[in-house]
C-alpha positions, 0 to 999 in steps of 0.5 A: 476467448480468455475468461478473466475472474476478478475477486474483490470490487473495492476501492482499488479494483476500479481501474483494474476492472475498467482496464480489462473491460475497455480491452475486452473486445480487442483481446476477446476476453470476458470479465467476471467480477465477484464480491460479497457485495453484489451491488458493488460488483454490478456497479463496476461492470455497468455499461460493459457487455463483456462484464458480468457481476456475481456474488462471491464468498471465498468460504463457499468451497465448491462454488469457488472451485467451480468458478475458478475452473471456469476461468483462465486467469484469476486476479485476487483483490481480496484482503491478504489473509484470504489469498491462500484460500484462492491461491491453493484452489488455483494450484489445485485446479490449474489456473494462473493467479495475480495479486497486489498483496505481499507474497508470504512464506506460505506462498513461496512454499508453493513456488515449485508446485506452481512451476511444475504445473506450468502456472504463474502466481504473480504477487506484489503486482500493484503500487507498493509493492509493485511499481516500486519493485519494477522501477527500482530494479529497472534503475539498479539493472541499468546501473549494473549494466554500466559497471556501477556498484550499488552501495545504498537503496532507499525507496519510499511510497505514500498514498496521500491527498493532492495539494488542491484537495488538502484541507485538513491539518493532518494533510491526509485522507483515506485512499485505501482501507481505513482499518488497514491505515489504522493498523499499518506498521504494526510489528517490527520493521527491519532494514540495513543501515551502513552495514548493520541490521536495524530493528524498529518495534512498532512503539518507536516506528513513528518517532524514527523518521527522516525528511526528504523533498520532492521538487514542486511538492515540498518535504515528506516524512518517511519511516521504515515499512515492514521487513526490507531485508527479505528483499536483499536476495530478491533484488540480488543485493547481498553485499549492499551496506544500506537498504530500506523501503519505507512509507511517506507522509506529509510533515507533522503526520508522524509525531501526531500519529505517534500520539495514538500509538503511545496512548494505545489507540491503534490496538485491535486486540481487545474490546473496550467493554461498554464503549458506546456509553463512553465519550472520547474524553472518557476514552482518553482519560482511561488510557492516561496513567493517572488523573491530575485534577489540577490539569485539564484533559488536554494538559494531561495528554500533552504532559503524557506525550512530553509536548506543549499544549500548543504543539501542532500535534495537540491541534491535530488531535483537537481537530478530530474531536478527541476532546469534545464531549461526544459519545462513542458510537461503537459498541464494545469496540477495540481501540483501533475500531473506535479510532477508525470510526472517529477518523473515517468521516473526517478523512473521507474523500469528498466526491471531487477530491483528488488523491496523490501517489508519491514515490521516491527512490534514492540509489547510491552507487560507485562508477569509475572511482566516483560516488553517484546518487540516482534520484527518481521521483513519481507523482500521480494524481487521481481524478476524483474520489472514485477514480483515484491515483491509488486505484490507478496505480494498483489496478493498471499494473495488474491489468497490464499483467493480465494482458501480457500473460493472456497473450503468452508474453510472460514465460516465468512460472512459480511464485514470483514478484515483478522484478524481472525485465520480461515483466517490468520493461513492458509494464513500466512502458505502458504505465507511461502512456497513462501518465505514470512517469518518473523524473530521473536525476543522476549526479556525482555526489557533491552536486545537488539533485 
């Protein structure tokens, strides 16, 4: 009998936990789900005999190590900054660990130690990062096996709202942690364009976007996501001229979100003292450079943003209630926490809402003296607010990886990401049985795809 420990029972954990529990009898597993909120873990395992819920606190060192020692494979869905507390314990005790979070430099520094201990630390095993890596590498390796030379890779992913549930002017709702959405993109994005390194600081990130289309779903804005350049070596594409990984949003989102960035409302670094005594009008006025008594607050903001008062961005901001004389309910909150509190009820998934995952790969290559473009698109819709596409596409790859590892089918050891055929081939094949199916087009450049 194999014992699986899942740490974290939040939104993205549902599909993973159900995948494991539904196969527990067949695979002879027991599944323990740990979370600081015991009721949340209990809800996730309800109705399954082989499931057990426990309260888990990553800072309770002795209990944590005892718990890890009692299990064979650990899956961590904790916030990324907490992963080292789990991975180091796994290495110390001798247990495999799987996580959807980005592999950090500190993680990579443990790779040799994990390998020597005959252990696997599989990171970036979710959606983005995760399915994006696996599907991109499958295409790249196929092209290279046919003798093609890769010249450009563009890969974009978005967690969005399905058209049938899209009923607000932002064309967006929360499908993952609201505060992470507010803070997303901070830092400096890096990528390659036509042989040159490009750096995009956060204050310009949402003003530098491009537009691409997905058949039947229309146009999407894409902007650079984090550091793309670190994946050049991992993808073995050292001499490629153009390489970018990015995030997708619906048209109009980037300009409107850029208004928050320009104002400073995504800053989580300091408290607004006395914020609960302020209105949103007061907050906006406090961030504007100066008050012009001849102009309304909306006019002042439009002037600051360099747009007309009737611009779509202003309509989006007004819909949120930013110009309403409503008191802020957050006590001494940072600008980001105040913004999160404003957005959360307005971007909340209603019980019957369906979210949507969209992914687009554009891979240019040369073959037999001709320039080609390979286009792969993926759209996955959720069922409702609990069984979301986000939860599915994060959780299913993790669950499949647990199954493959528990069956001894994965031989890789050390700290890895899922870019090797022994991982991506079986994972992508099984994902197709769940409806995670890419549409592929490959044409000589000059033909529309």
